Structures are given as C-alpha cells and as structure tokens.
C-alpha distance (Angstrom), angle and dihedral (degrees) to the residues before:
residue distance angle dihedral
M1 . . .
D2 3.79 . .
A3 3.81 105.1 .
L4 3.81 91.2 175.8
G5 3.78 93.3 65.0
P6 3.72 100.2 64.6
I7 3.82 91.0 41.7
R8 3.81 90.8 55.0
T9 3.74 87.9 47.2
E10 3.67 95.0 53.3
Y11 3.85 93.9 45.9
Q12 3.81 88.1 50.7
R13 3.78 90.9 49.5
Y14 3.92 94.2 53.9
R15 3.82 93.8 39.7
R16 3.95 89.2 52.9
Q17 3.79 91.2 46.3
V18 3.73 92.3 53.1
E19 3.75 94.0 46.3
L20 3.71 93.3 46.3
A21 3.79 90.3 51.0
L22 3.77 92.2 47.3
E23 3.89 88.4 56.8
Q24 3.74 86.6 63.1
V25 3.77 99.8 52.2
A26 3.85 128.6 84.6
D27 3.79 114.5 -124.8
A28 3.84 90.8 -112.6
D29 3.85 90.6 58.3
L30 3.76 90.9 58.4
H31 3.72 89.4 79.2
R32 3.88 99.7 38.0
T33 3.74 121.1 109.3
L34 3.90 130.1 -161.5
D35 3.83 89.3 -129.4
P36 3.78 139.0 4.0
D37 3.81 94.1 -93.8
G38 3.92 96.3 41.6
N39 3.70 128.1 104.7
S40 3.71 121.7 -109.9
I41 3.82 125.3 -136.1
A42 3.88 86.6 -105.5
V43 3.72 91.3 53.0
L44 3.86 93.6 49.5
L45 3.86 90.9 47.0
R46 3.88 90.3 50.7
H47 3.77 91.0 47.7
L48 3.73 95.7 45.8
A49 3.85 93.0 46.6
G50 3.83 90.0 47.5
N51 3.73 91.8 48.5
L52 3.76 95.1 47.2
R53 3.82 92.9 45.4
S54 3.78 91.2 49.1
R55 3.73 98.0 43.9
F56 3.80 96.9 45.4
T57 3.73 102.6 37.4
D58 3.90 102.2 104.3
F59 3.87 86.5 -9.1
L60 3.76 96.9 178.5
G61 3.82 97.3 37.3
S62 3.74 111.0 44.9
D63 3.80 141.1 28.3
G64 3.73 113.0 -74.0
E65 3.81 93.1 -127.5
K66 3.77 100.8 73.5
P67 3.81 121.2 -155.1
W68 3.83 90.9 -127.0
R69 3.82 90.9 58.9
H70 3.78 114.3 100.9
R71 3.78 98.7 -167.3
D72 3.90 95.2 177.6
D73 3.75 88.6 57.2
E74 3.84 90.0 60.0
F75 3.85 87.8 67.0
A76 3.83 96.6 45.5
T77 3.81 114.3 110.4
T78 3.81 106.4 -110.8
I79 3.74 130.7 152.1
A80 3.75 111.4 -115.9
T81 3.77 125.2 168.6
R82 3.80 120.5 -117.9
T83 3.81 87.2 -111.6
E84 3.81 90.5 57.3
L85 3.85 93.0 43.6
L86 3.74 90.9 52.0
A87 3.73 92.8 45.7
A88 3.72 91.2 56.3
W89 3.93 90.9 43.1
H90 3.84 89.3 53.4
D91 3.77 92.7 49.3
G92 3.78 90.0 53.3
W93 3.83 90.6 50.9
R94 3.85 91.4 46.7
A95 3.87 88.2 57.4
V96 3.86 89.8 50.6
E97 3.83 91.8 49.2
L98 3.82 93.1 49.7
A99 3.76 90.6 46.8
L100 3.68 94.7 50.1
A101 3.77 91.8 48.7
E102 3.77 88.0 52.9
V103 3.85 92.1 49.1
A104 3.87 90.0 48.1
A105 3.80 92.1 50.1
A106 3.91 90.5 50.4
G107 3.71 90.0 61.9
P108 3.89 133.2 -133.7
A109 3.77 96.3 -51.3
V110 3.77 88.9 66.5
F111 3.77 92.0 78.5
T112 3.83 90.8 71.2
R113 3.83 91.5 46.8
Q114 3.89 113.5 108.8
V115 3.81 124.7 -116.8
T116 3.82 128.3 171.8
I117 3.76 133.7 -129.6
R118 3.81 112.8 -172.0
Q119 3.65 88.8 -11.1
Q120 3.84 90.9 -59.3
P121 3.90 110.7 129.1
L122 3.85 113.5 -128.2
S123 3.82 131.9 165.1
V124 3.73 114.5 -109.4
L125 3.77 89.3 -109.7
D126 3.82 90.9 51.5
A127 3.73 93.3 49.0
L128 3.92 90.3 48.7
L129 3.72 92.3 51.0
R130 3.76 92.3 45.4
S131 3.73 90.3 52.4
V132 3.88 93.8 47.7
A133 3.85 88.9 52.9
H134 3.81 91.0 49.6
T135 3.77 91.8 48.5
A136 3.82 91.1 47.6
S137 3.81 93.2 49.6
H138 3.81 92.9 53.8
A139 3.84 94.6 37.5
G140 3.81 86.0 58.0
Q141 3.83 91.2 50.6
I142 3.84 91.4 48.8
V143 3.94 90.4 48.5
L144 3.83 90.5 48.9
L145 3.70 92.7 51.4
A146 3.84 93.9 44.2
R147 3.83 88.8 48.4
T148 3.80 90.1 51.5
F149 3.79 96.3 47.4
A150 3.79 92.8 43.3
G151 3.82 92.2 54.9
S152 3.77 115.9 174.3
S153 3.85 93.5 -3.9
W154 3.89 90.0 64.7
R155 3.83 113.8 126.4
S156 3.84 110.4 -150.7
L157 3.77 114.6 -111.1
S158 3.86 91.5 -154.0
I159 3.73 131.8 6.6
P160 3.90 112.2 -10.0
K161 3.75 118.9 -131.0
G162 3.65 108.1 -82.4
G163 3.79 91.5 17.7
S164 3.88 101.9 100.3
A165 3.81 98.3 101.9
A166 3.76 90.0 50.4
Y167 3.81 92.4 46.6
A168 3.83 91.3 49.5
A169 3.82 91.2 52.9
S170 3.77 90.8 51.7
P171 3.76 115.0 13.2
T172 3.87 115.9 -161.2
R173 3.92 101.4 178.9
E174 3.76 95.5 -105.5
K175 3.75 98.5 -54.8
S176 3.78 116.2 179.3
P177 3.84 119.3 -116.3
D178 3.76 90.1 -93.5
G179 3.81 91.1 56.8
R180 3.89 96.2 -109.0
C-alpha cells in the first residue's frame, strides 16, 4: 500500500482550498480579524508557512521545530503584502514537496522510521498525519474567514448550497466553479 499517495492528495486538497479562497479576498481583508484576539488570514498564512518550513526542512534528519523558527512572531500583527505572504506560503510548500520526495525515495520502510518534533519521537507516518491535520485545521480557518469577508460574491470551493443532488449525479471531487 502506498501511504504517501493519500497524504500528498490531502496536502494538495488543503493547499488548493486556501489558494482558491485567497483569490476571493481583497488585500485589505487579509489582515482583518473577526474579534480583537482572533487571527487574520495573514497570520494564519504566516503560521502555516512557518510550520511547514520548520517541520519539513531536513524532515528525516533533524527535529521538526527548528531553532531558527520564531513561532510567536508568526502570530504578531504585522502588515505584509499579498506578495510577501504568498512567497512565504510557497516556501513552506517547497519544503513539503522536497521532504515528500525524500520520503518517497526512502521506500515504504521509512514510515516506521522515527523523527522528532519538539523532542517528541514520532514515526514518519505519525508526523505526516499530524501535519496534515494541522494544515487542514488552519486551512479551514482561512476558508471560513475568506468566505465571511467575500460575502455574497463567494464562489463555493466544493458543493454549493442546494447543489448536492447535482453533485451526486456527477461528482467532480470538489472542483471550484472555474474547474480547478
């Protein structure tokens, strides 16, 4: 069984959802919050990018919490442009892609190999599943914020309200209205 295939698919699903949601948000909305203690889309993007970059840089060889990562700074209110946020986002995903290629090259036995995150030992499979769940959680937050800020102009990322019967008749694996 290829455990890496479904993991890659889920990473791609959440990455795609976030990127399609970002297309529907004005630049000013990237820094909006729903309440004073809430996270903005920008904060969530910086946090996910920092997490992915830290976890997946030298994934098999070093602790996933790198000494150069400053996690608390990811949650600080700063003004970054969409271009800067997307550059960090893409850097995080590059680290994921390189690490997954390394895992694939190591063969199926790698999934039982041990890695560490914050000095906690985990199997490679457990570390990957933990990361997918973390990514999914924050992707959902980003999509919810984007949907809220886009209002009535929101284009569904999956099955639109009232569209279940049409979807069931011709499933398209949650494609966006533009087919991506």
